[in-house]
N, C-alpha and C positions, 0 to 999 in steps of 0.2 A: 420659404418660396416653394419648397419642394411639397409641403402641406397643402398649398394652395392649388398647386398643379394637380396633385391626387384629386382633391376635393373637386375641381373643375371637371377632370376626366371621368370621375364617377357619375357626377351629375349628368354630363353627356351620355354615358352608358345607359343610365336609368332613364333618361330622356327618349333614347333610341328604342329600349325595349318597351316603353310604353307606347310610344308611336306604332311600333309594330307589334303591340300585344295580341292582336289577333291571329297573326301568324306565329308567334311564340307559343301561344296556348294551343294551336293547331300542331304544331310539332311536337309540344308536349303530350298531346292527346294521342297522337298517332304513334309516336315512337317510344313512348313510356305507358301511359295509362290502359292504351287500347293495343299494346303489343301482341302481335299474334301468338298463340301458343305454339309452341315447337312440339307437338304430340302426334303429327301424322305418321302412321306406323307404314313404314315401307318394307316391301320385300326385296330380295336382291338376286341379282342373276349376273354371272360373270361369264365373259366371253374371253378371247385371246387379248384384247386391248380395250375392252370397254367394262367398267363396273355400272351394272345397271341397278338403280333404285326405283322402284314404281310401288304406287299406292294400289293396293289389290282391288279388282274388280271383275266381273265376268269378262269384259272386254280386254282388259290390259293384260290378265293373267293368261288368257288365250293367245295373246297375239305378241307377248313380249318378246318371245325369241326371234321371230320374224321381225319385229321392229329393231332388235338389237342387231340383226344380222345386216339389215338393210342400212343402218348407220355404219356400221363398220365397213361395209363395201363402199359407201359414200365418202367415208373419211380416208380411205386407202386411195380412192380416185382422186380426191382432192389433194391429197399429199403428193402425188405423182404430178399433178398440174404445178404445184408451188415448189417442187423438188426439195421439200424439206418434211419433217415429222414432228408431231407435237413432242414436247419434252418428257411427257408422261402419260401414263395411261388416262383414258377420257373417262369421266363421270357423267353418267347420263341419268337424269331424273326425270321420271313420267308422272304426270298427273292427269286424273280423268277429267277435270275441268278448272275453270279459273279461280274458284273458291279455294280449292286446295293449293294451286300454287302460289295465289296471292297470301295465303296463311303461312306459307314458308318463307318466300322471299319478297313479300309485298308487291311485286310487279304481276300484272295479270295479262301481259301480252302472250301470244301464242307460243313464242319461243325466245328465250332468253340465253346469252352466252355470258360467262364469267371466265375471262382469259386467266386471272390470277388463281382460280381454283381447278383450271383446266376443266371446267365443268359446263353442260348445257342443260337448261330445263324447259321441258316442252308440255303442252297440254295435247293429249291425243285421245280420242274417242271415235265413235262410229262416224261422225261428221267432220272432226276436225283433226289434222296431223302436224302438229308443230315441227316434226323432224322434217316435213317436206321444204320447210324454211331454209334447210341446209344451215343451222347455226354453227356447225363445225367450221365452216369457212372463216367465221368471225375470229376464232380461236388461232387458226392458221395465219390469218392477215397480222394478228398482234405478234405471233411468234416470228414471223417472217420479216414483216415491215414497222413493228413497233406500234406507237399509237398513231392515229392519223391526226390531221391538223384541226379538225372538228370532230367531237365524238360521235356524231351522227353517221360520218363517213364510214365507220366500221361497219354499221349494219348496211348502208347504202352500197358499199363495194361489194359486201358479201351477197346482197341481192342481185348485184349486177352479174356476179359468178353464178348464181343459182339460178338467174334468168326467172326471178319470182320474188314477190313481195305480198306478205299479208293475203296468201291464199288465192293469189291471181298471178298468172304469168306476166312479164312486163308488157308483151305486146298487147294483150288485154286490158291493162292498165292504161296504155297509151291510147287505145280504141275508145276507152270509158271516158278519158279525160278531152280528147280532141272533139268527140261527138257532143261534148257539152261546152264547148268553145273555152276550154282551158288549156291552151298550147303552153309550152315552156318558155320561160324568158330568161335566158343567160347573158351575161355571167352572173345577174343578180340572184338567181336560183341557188347558186353554190352556197351561199351564207345565209339563207332564208328558213333555216329550221325553225326558228323561234317565232318568227312573224307570220308564216303561212301555214296552211292546213298540211300535215303530214301525208295525206292522200294527194297531195301535189307535189312536196318536197320529194319525198323518198322515190316515188316511182319514176320521175322523170330525170333526177339525178342519178338513179340506178341505171335507167336506160342509156343517159349519156355516159356512164361510165363503160357499160358494155360496148357502145359504139366506140369509145376510145381505145378499149382493148383490142377489138377486132379490127379497127382501121389503123392504129399506131402501136400496137404490141404492149408487153407486159410494162416496159419500162415507162411508157407515158401514162398507163394506169397508176402504176406506183407513184409517179409524181402527183398526179391527181389526187390521190389517197393521202399523201403526206403534206401538200400544200394548197389544195384545190385550185391548182393552176392548170388550164386546159392547154392541150397542144397548140403551137402557134398556128393561125391560118385554118383553124378547125370549122369556121363558121359555114363555108359554102358545101363542104361535105356532109356537115350536120344538117344544114337545110334539104339536101337532096334525100337524105337518110329519113327525116320526117315525111317528106312527101310520098316516101315508099309505104308508108305505115298505114293500115286499114282504119277507115272511120265509118262507123254506120250512121245513117240518118235517123233520127228519132221521131216519132208521132207526136204531135202537138197534144199537150193535155187539155182534156175537156171537162170543164167544172160539172160536178153533181153533188148537190148539198145532202147531207145526211144528219138526221137527228141523233145527237150524242149524249147517252146517259154515261157522263164520265166522273173521274176523279182524279185530283191531282195526286200523283204517286211520287211520294216524297223518298228520297235515299236515305237509309239509316246508316250513320256514319261509322261502321265497324267492320272489322274482317270477316264476320259470318252474318250480318244483317242486311248488307247492301244489295244491289240488284242481282249480281251474278251468284247468287246463293238458295239454298233450299228454303231458307225461311221467306225469301221473297216469293218463291213459288207458292208457299202455303198462303202468304198475304194476298197474293193475285188470286188464288182460289176461293178465298173469303170474299172478296170483291165481286167475282163472278155469281157467287152465291146469292147476293144481296141485289143482283139485277146490272150491275156496272158492266158496260160493254165497250167502253173507250177509257184508256189511262192516258195521262199526260207524264211523260218520262222528261225529268228535269236535269240536264247537266249544266254545270255553271263555268262561266270564265270570270276571272278576278281582276279587279282594279283597285290599285293602293289608295286612291282617292276619286271623287268626282271630277277632279279637273287635271287628272294625269291620263293620257290618253292611252298608254299600252295596256293590253289586254292579255292575262296569262291563261294559257290553255289548262285543261284539266289534268292532263299527264294519263299515266298508267298505274297508278297506285291503287291497292285493294281499298283505300279508304276514301276514295273518291269516285265522282261519276265518270269513269273511264269510258272510252268508246267501246271497249269490250263489255261495260257493265251495259250500255245502251243496247247492243247487239243481244246480250243475254236476257234483259227484260223483254225487248221485242218479240225474241224467239218463245219465252215463257208465255207471254200474253196470246200471240198467235196459235199456240198450241192448245189453248182452251177457248178458242173463239172469240177473243178480244181484239180490239184495234188499239193502235197507238199513235198520239200526237207527240212528236219531239217539240219540246219546248225549252230552248236554251235561254238561260237568264245570267244577267250580270250581276256579280256580288261585289259591291263596293265596301272596302274597308272602312275602318275608324267609324263606325255607326252610321255610315252614310246609306243613301238610298239611289238607284239609279236615275229616278226621275230628277235628281239634282246634276247630273251630268251636264256640264255646260263650259264653254270656252269663250274667252274674251276677246279672240282675234281668229282671223280665217286660218291661220297656220295651225293653230290648235285643233280647230274643228276638222280640217282636212286630215291632218295626222289620226284623229280618233276614227272618223268614217273609214279610212283606209284600213285601220286595225280591226274595226268592227266588221268591215266587208269580209276580210280573210277569215275572221273568227266564225262569221255565220255561214259564209261558204263552207267552211270545214263540216258544220252540221248538215247543210243541204247535200253534201256528198255522201256524208254518212246515212242520212236518211234514204236517199236514192239507193245506195248500195244494200242496205238491210232491209228494204221495202217497208219502211215505216209509212203509216197510213195518211198522216197529215204533218204538215211542219209549221210551227209559229215562228216567226222570224224576230220577234224582239218583244220585250215584256217592260212595260212602265217607264220607257225612255222618254219622258215627257218633254224635256227642252229639246231633244235632238229632233223629235217629230213635229214639234210646233214651230220651231225656228228654221228647220232645215228640210221641209217637205220635200223639195226636189232631190235631194240627195236619198231620200227614202224610196223615190220612185225608181231613180236608177238602179237601186239595191234590188228591188222587187224584180225588176227586169231581168238582172243577172241571175238571181235565184232561180227565176222561172226556167232559165235555159239548163240548169243543173238538176233541178229537183221536179219530177213530174207527178204532182199530185195537189191536193188542196193547200192553199196558204192562208195564214191568219196572221195578224198582229194583236197583241194582248195589251190595249190600252188601259191605263190607270182611269179609275172613275172620276168625273169631273171634267176639268178644262181640257185635258188631253182627249178623253172619249169624244167629247163635244166639240173639239176643235180640229181633229185630224182631217186633211183634206184628200187624202190618198185612198179612202177605203174602196173607191171604185176599181183600183187594181187589184183587190184581193178576192178571196172566195167567200169570206166570212168578216163581218165586222167584230172584232174581238173585244170584250170587256172584263177586265178585273173588277167585279162588282162588288164593291164596300160602300156603295151608298148608305149612308145612315138612315135606319128605318126606326129609329126611336130618338126623340129629343132629349129626354131625361128619364132617369130611373122609374118615374113614376107612370109613364106611357101603358096604357092598357093594350089588349089585342085588337080593338076596333081602331085605335089611333095608329097603331103599328101597320094594319090593313090598309088604311087610308094612305099612309106614306109611301107604302108598297105600289099602290095603283098610281099615285102622282109619278113614281120613279119609272114605271112601267110605260105610261103614257110619253115621258121625255124620250126614254129608249126607243119606243116605237117611232118616234119622229126622226130620229137619226137613221133608222133603217129604211124608212120611206124615202127620206132625202136621197140616198144612195141606191136604192134598189137592191140592197144586200141583206142577208139573213144575219141575224145577230147570233153570237156564241158566247156565253159566260166562260172565258179562258181560266176565269178564277172567281168563286163565290164562296163565303164562308162567314162564320161567327163563332166568337168564343164561347166556351161554356162556363161563362161567368155572369154575374150581374150586370155586366156591360154589354151583353150580347146585343148587336144590332146597332151600335152606337158608333160605328165608323172608326175613326182614329181614335176616339175616346175609350174604345173597348180594352186597352192597355191600362186604362186608370183605375180599372175594377179587378179584384182578386178573389172575390167570394165565389165558390163553385156552384154553377147553377145550369145543369145541363137540361132542365125543363126548358128553360128559357131559350137555350140554343135550339132546341127540338122546335119549339115554336116559330122561330125564324125559318128555319128549314122549310117546315110546313107551310108557312105563309109565302115564302119564295115560290115553292111548287104550285101552290093554288094560283099564284098570280101569273105566271109564265107559261105553264104545262102546255095549255091549248093554244097559245098565240100562234098564229100561222107564219110570223116572221121570226120566231123565236127557234133555235136548232139545238138547244142544249147547253149543259153546264157541267163544269168541273169543280167539284167541291175541294176545298182547301182545308185539310190535306189528310191524307192517309199514309202512313209509313209502311216501308217495305219489311220493317220487323214486325211481326205480328204481335209480339209482346207488348207493343205501345197500344194499351187499349184500356178502357175504363176510365176512372176519376184521376188516375196517375197520367195519364196519357197527355200528349201535347194539347194545350188549351184549344187550338183550332179543329182538333181532329173529332169526328163523328165516331170512330171505332170504339165499339163497346159502350156505347152511350145511346140515349132515347133517339138522338138525330140519326142513328144508323137504321133504326126501325122505319123512321119516316122514309129514308132514301129507299129502302127495300119496297116499302108500300107504294110509292110513286113509281119507281123504275119498273114495277111489275104490271103497270096501267099502260094501255094503248092510249095514244092521243085522240082527240075527237075531230081534229081538222084535217 
């Protein structure tokens, strides 16, 4: 009997691992195979109560003493507030950028605290100063009040005491959110850390915690921290407090279409090759050299299957498309004269595809749309804050757009209140692109253009050109129907004998970069001078510049003949 029990248990465990194989492989990849090296060289500086470890640079080397003095003064002041002291000297780690910080502790936020080590880790440079987030409050909170009811409330309560979170004061956050019609909804917000944008949850909860401390005192704040229970009868005073907050009126966005010489800029999943790295800066410079003036930055949300409604946010790991990496790539691109389209996408596990997301009852649909709205609003907020030039509100969510167009109209209206720039949706080729009814609410009609341009391997250039022309005429009709310009939010072809065969490209493995280049050239010839056509984003070019040539991703033009085609056409002016 025991043998059967062990056998059944083993089979269940194997089944669980297989069902979650993508997550397991990702964990192995990030925590073992791609483990960051521990080779950052620190210099040291010791003061009375702080041991400072910093990565030498002109800025940190010249400012480390004043930074240490300021942190020590802040710590002393905070200890007086709490009437307690840290159990041992503070360890302060200073990094010049997210890449350095992520390579050491994986986390790429501006400031991190580790109460168990009595340490704080901060990014500090000419533009950003993580020590201003007052992470020493997190250490004192743990020392004085223990662990919070929810892990997020350590950072939330520290932000309340610092009157600051993520480089803004709490009053600035309140103004930013209220002016975009995002008021707080308590008490639901107390436990919403995993289902709502952090740009809503953290500032509003921190502002509420600050209100509780000022109105009801330290004991009420302690209760909130330890139980997330607000003071009884707080509602009236809280509403009065909200009414006293400043709210700016925002001017309405006016659409202005622009031709985009774009590239889908894919995140290379490693500690030193993702967006917030020197390698990414090099890769962007290579794109600028071949005439690319727009990139699509692509953060992912994750679903366990196509019929499970919950969407996981990306988080703050060095191995993923964190908010910090989106800021970094936007700053890098803007610094060399490039513009950025934020293009959030859903990754569905178990070899699925977002076009299959579908539910067999209204409860399932409602739950998914509530989660998707919260997720895309997060990126609308991020895009607004970091001055992204364009926002794509969805990609290839075929069944959701065709079955629930009114929900998408509602979502577009909400996003418009938050993000004041051009908005596009990236439709899958075929029935979604040809069947969407809400194109009139967007600035561009977005198409992920993988329409086949070859029927079989024997098609010659003239036959391919004929298929391109038929495709063009159909797309032109959609543009004319809605009176909107068309943007290829994705277009691309494999560097194999299957190039141009749509979904059948994956059936071919023989390398053929010439055929890939032929497809690129024919696409340029077909669309470049069409007055309704406003550009394309080739799929795809990685943030690590070493992904190039014959061994690069099959879609990539990098280091192949197709790259020269891009450079040739992106250097041309349009004739219309």
